[in-house]
N, C-alpha and C positions, 0 to 999 in steps of 0.2 A: 181632133178639132182644135184649132188655134183660138185661144182666148184673146179677144181684142183688148188693147190698152187704152185708157183714156189719156187725155193730154197731160194731166198731172203725173201719171205713172211714167209716161214717155220721157218727160223732162227730168224726172228724178233719176231714172236709169241712165240716161245720157250724161247727166251731170256727174253722177257717181263714177261712171266709166271714164270720163275725161279726167276726173280728179285722180283716179287710180293710175292712169297713164302718166299724168304729170308727176305724181309721187314716185312712181317707178323710175322715171327719168332722173329725177333729182337724187334718189338713192344711188342709182348707178353711177352718176357723175361723182358722187362722194365716196364711192367704193363701199357702200354700206349694205348692198344686197347680199343675202346669204349665198354661199357657194352652191353651184348647181350640182346636186347629187346625182344627176343623170348624165354627167359628162361621159363621153365615149371612153376615155381612159383617165384615171387620176394623174398619170404621169405624162399626159400629152403636153407638148410645149405650150406655154402660155406667154402672153405679152407682159413685158415689164411695165412698171409705172411710167418710166421715162427711159430714154436711150441708155443702155448699159455699157459700162467700160469693160466689164468682165463677164464671161459666160460660164465659167467653172471655177471651183475652188479646190486647192489641195492644201489641207491643214496638217502640218507637222506638229502633233501634240506632244510637248515635252513633259511627259508624265512624271509626276513626283515633285515638280517645281524646281526648275533650274535656278541657279544663283545668278541674278542679274549683275552683281558686283564682281563676278568671276568670269563673265562672258562678254556682255555688250555695254554695260554702264560703268564707264571709267570714273573712278573717284580718287584723285591724287591725295586728297585729304585723308582718306582711309589708310594710305601708305604712311603718311606722316604720323598718324595717331595709333599706329599698330601697337598692340599690347596695352593700351590705356583703356580705362573703363568708359562706358557711355552712360553718363548720369541720367539722361533723359529717357532711357529705354524703359518700356513697360515690360516687366518680366513675363507677363501673360501674353505677350505678342506671339511667341512661339508655342511649341507644344510641350517642351521639356523645361518647365520653369525652374527646376533646381540645377540645371546645367548651364546657366548663362555665364559666359566668360567675357573677356575684354574684346575690344575691337581687334579684328584680324584682317590684315591686308590679303590681297589675292595671292595665292601661290603661283600664279601664272604671269608670264611677261606680257605687258601691253605694248602695242605698236599702232601707229596711225596707218590707214590704208585708203587708197582711192583718191580721187580729186576732192572728195568731201572731207578727207582727213579724219575719217571715223576711227575711233579707238576700239580695237578688238584684241582679245587675249590670244595667246599662242594656241588655244584649244582649237581654233578654226582657221588653219592655213588655207583651206580651199574656199570656204564661205566668205572669208575676209576679202577675197578678190571681187566679190559681187556687191560690196556695200553701196556702191553708187546706184545700184538698182533697187535698194531697200529703203523703206521708210521705217524708222524706229520710233516706238511709243514707249517712253521711259517712265510714264507717270500712271501706269495701271495700278489698281488696288482691288482687293477682294473683301467680301463681307465675312469670310471664315478663314481660320487658320488650320482647319482640319481637312484632310484630303477629300473625302467623299462630298461634303457640302461645297467645297471649293471647286471640285470637278464639275458638279452639277451646275454651279454658278457660271463657270466658263462655257459649259456646253449648252445649257438651257436658259440661262439668264436669271435663274432662281436657285438658292442654295438648298433645295429639297428635291426629293425624287418625284418622278411622275409627270414632268413637263416635257414638251417637245424639244428636241435638240435643234441646234442651228441648221444642221444638214436637212432635218425634216421640214423646218420652216422654209428653207430655200427651195426644196423640191415641191413643197406645197404651193409656193408662190410662182415658181417658174416651170415646173415639170422637168422633163428630161428630153434630150435631143436624140435618144436612141431607145426605141421601144423594145429592143431585144436585150437590154441590160438594165440593172437597177439604176435608179437616179442617184442613190446615196450609198456609198461603199465605205466600209471601215476595215482597216487592217491593224491587228494588235501585235504586240511584241512576240516574235516566234521562237525565242530561245528558252522556252519552258518557264518563263517568268510569270505567266498568268495574265489575266485581264486587269485593267486598271481598277482601283477601288470604285465600287458602285456598279461594276460589270457592265452589262448591256444597257443599263439605264442611262448611260452616257450617250447612247445613240438611239434612244427610244423616240417613237413618234408621239408618245403621251396621249393626249386627247384628240390629236389629229388622226385621220383615217390610217389604218395599218399599212396602206400602200407606201407611206412616206417613212417607214421605219428604215434605219440603216441596215444594209446587208453586210453581215460580218463574214469576212473571208478567213476561214480557219488557218492558223499558221502551220499546221501539219496535216497530212492526209489530203482528202478531197477538200478543196477550199470552200465549197458550198455543199451542205448535206443534201442527199437525195436528189441530186441533179442528174445523175446518170440513169438512163433507162435500163430496166432489168434486162439481162442478156437474152431471156427467152421471149421478150416482147418486141414485135416488129413495129415500125413507125406507124403504119396504117391502123394497127390495133390501138396504139396509144392515142392517136389522134381521135379515133372513134370514142374512146373512153373520156377524153377531155371534152369532146363535143356533147356527149350525154350528160356529163357532170355539169357543164355550163348550162345546158338546157334546163335541167332540174333545179339548179340554183337560181336561175333567172325566174322560174315560176315562183319560187319562194320570195324573191325580191319583189315581184309584182304584188304578192299578198301583203308584204311588209315593206313598203317603199322607204321607210325611215331606217332600215337596217343597213347602215353604211359598212359595218364590219363584214357582212356577208358579201356585199358588192366588192369590197377590197379583197376578200378571199378569192372570189372568182377571178379577179384581175391577177392575183398572185399566182394562181394555177396556170393561167395563160402565159404570164411572163416566164414562169419556170420552164414551161414547154419550149418557148422561144430561146431561152437562155442555154438550153442543152447544146446548141452549136455555137452561139455567140460568145458565151462566157469563157469556155476553154480557149477559144481563139484569142480573146482579149487578154487572157492571163498567160499566154504562151510566149514568154520572153525569149525562148530559144529561136524565135523568128527574127530577133534583132541581130545586128552585125556584131562581129567580134570587137570592133572599135567602140560600139555603144556599150557593150558589157564592160570593157576596160574603163571607159569614162565613168561609169557608175560605181565601179569597184566590185562587180560580180566576180566571185571566186576568191576575193581577198578575205582571209580569216577574220579580220577585225570588223568587216562591214558587209559581208556577203548577204546576210539576211535583209538588212535594211536597203541595200542596193537593189535587190530584187523587188522590194516593195515600192520603192520610188520609181523604178522603171515600169512596174505594173500600173502605178498611178498615172504616169504619162500616157500609157496605152489606153487607160480608161477615159481620161479627158479627151484624148484624141478621137475617141469613138462616141463622144457625146454624153458621157456620165457627168452629172452636174456637180457632185460634191464628193470628195475623197478625203478621208481622215486617216492618218497613219500615227499610231501610238509608239513612241520610243520609250521603252521601260514598262515594267509590269506591276505586280501587286505590292511586294514588300519593299522596305526602305532601300537596301543596297541593290535591289533588282530594278531600280528606277533611278531617276535623277534626284532622288530624295536623300541628299548627302548629309545625313546626321553624323556619320562617321567617315573620316578620311575624305573630305571634300575634294582633295586633289586627285586621289585615285578614282573616286566615284565619277567625277565629271570628265576626267581624262578618258576613261573607258567608254562612256556614252558619247563623248564628242568624237572619238575615233570611229564609232559606229555610224554616226550621222553626218559628219562634216563633208566627206567626199560625195556620198550619194545625194544629199540635198543640193550641194553646189552643182553636181552633174544634172540634176533635175532642172535647175534654172538655165544652165547652158543648153541642154537638150530642147527645152521648150522654146528658147529663143531661136535656136537653129532651125526649128520646124515652124517658126512663125506663130507659135501658140502662146508665148509669154504675154503678149499684149492682151490676150483674151482669157488668161488663166491667172487667178489671184493665188499666190503662194503665201501661206501664213505660217509663222513660227510662234507658238505660244503654249504656255503651261498654265496650271491652276493658280500659282502664286510665286513670289520670289523667295529669297532667303535673307536671313538677318546678317548685318555686317559684323556682328560679334561672333565669337567662336562658340561652338557647343563643346563643352569640356569632354576630353577623352584622350587616350593615348595618341590617336591620330585625329586631331580636331576636325569637326565638321561644322555645318551651319544648320540652324533650326528654321522652321517655316516663318515666312514673313508675309502676312496678308496686306501690309501697308504699302508695299512697293513691288513692282514687277515690270519686266521689259518684254515687249513682243515686237516682231517686225513683220512687214508685208512687202511683197515684191510682185511686179507684173500687174496685169489687170487694172490699169488706171491709177497706179500708185506713182507718186512723185518721188523718184529715186534720189538717194543722197540726202534725205531730210531726216530731221529728228523732231519729235514733239514731246513737250513736257520734260520735267526734271525731277529727280529726287533731291533730298537734302544733301549736305556736303559729304556724308558718309554712306548714303544710299539706304537709310533706314525708312524714310517715309516719302511718298510722292508729295512734292511740295509746289511745283509750278505746273499750271494747266492739268490739274488732276483729272484722270479719265477712268471712269468705272467700266464694268463689263458691258453695261447697256450702250455706252458710247462706242465701244469696240464693235459690238454686234451691229449697231446702227450704221457704222462705217462699212462693214462687210456687205450689208444689204444694199447700201447706197451704190457701192461699186458694181453690184449686180443689177442695178437699175430699179431697185425697190425702195419705196418710202416706208421706213420702219413703222410709222404711225398708221399707214393704210394696210399693211399686211396683217390682217386680223382673222380670228376664227371664233365663231360663236360657240360657247361651251358653258353649260350650267347657268344660262340666263345672262351672261355678259360676254363682251368681246375681249378676247385675249390677244396678246401680241408678244413677240420674242423679247421686246424691250420693256414689257410691263407698262409702267406709266412714266418712264424716264427715257434718257438717251438722247444724245445729239451727235451728229456726224462730225468726225474730226476732219474738217475740210482742209486743214493744213497739210495733210499727207496725200490728198487727192490731186492728181495732175490736172 
């Protein structure tokens, strides 16, 4: 039996309903509505906030902290003052406070390249040919002089563990363009050097749903664990098992609709099943031509491993993967760009590994018409001091006050530089840019407003750039 309403009740209900509709509309316009937890797939493609210049990112992470004053940041004054003390230095800037030596010029030769006349050292004979496609940011700085916090800062925007990484935020905001591959892929150094400090927390999804976690491709053996179907299991049998598991899990989700982790787990099983054929094909670089292998340096002893990773990265973005991160260097000091000892030998070795493959990646992307839609990033956790670190073969200590990164493709204004360090490269001095500015710029190139890309967690809205960050518009085309 329907209970009739009086006029007052009717007006109250109608008024409340219209108010709710109006409120919902206003919240949606401002991007303040909570994410829909019942979306078909967490990695389904999503609209950007505004037209994007880039669709995908390949980040070359220079693990250990490369020396900006030995690579991209030319300081003629450092050459003139070689061997003299730096009175203004804070000995606590680096990590080894008792080993602070005098100013030390770069052991590498500097030359100008391209129409932009960019100064680059002899470390990069191949990458130096692409400087007119690059935008250099010379005024980055970090909050920490220690690897793990600085790695977390560069990867997640905060110098502590447990927060979502850049790749996770990007896939959360945009999804992926290939439902059969992960949206976020990570490759670590394959030469037995181990993972970067902080390990998998560098590509964690943090408090975001687990679907946005980076998928680590193992450097040896099967790239992805448990991807192959058992030999005694036929495809129909496996499909039936997946269907049953999905059915049971969905019943559980219906009982506990707020359990996002379970929903993400269901999607991960479904993705893993689809990846059994898609992932091996995407990672099969043997399908590439001999000319392409030669371009990247596949087979060359000094760079074979990194060449294969860069070529795999191109195949990934070509197939719609949203974010790829490749780590050059591993855990310990001399097993990464962390040149505390023998900066010349350390950096020469790692430059030999990366120079040709990364230059080839830029060339290959351009030849295939993908560079305009792919943002290539070169960046590490911090720079290095312009003074020497004492030793038989002098090195350089950590420098959180100055760092250089570059970007190419994906809406970047090539042949430009932004910011400056002081005359010897000790501190970022002009147009200082912190990690939040760097992240805001990456998101902007992908068509996302860093202030609108938020996620509700523990009663507040979080974002990659926390409560700071501005887009470095000078490097955007």
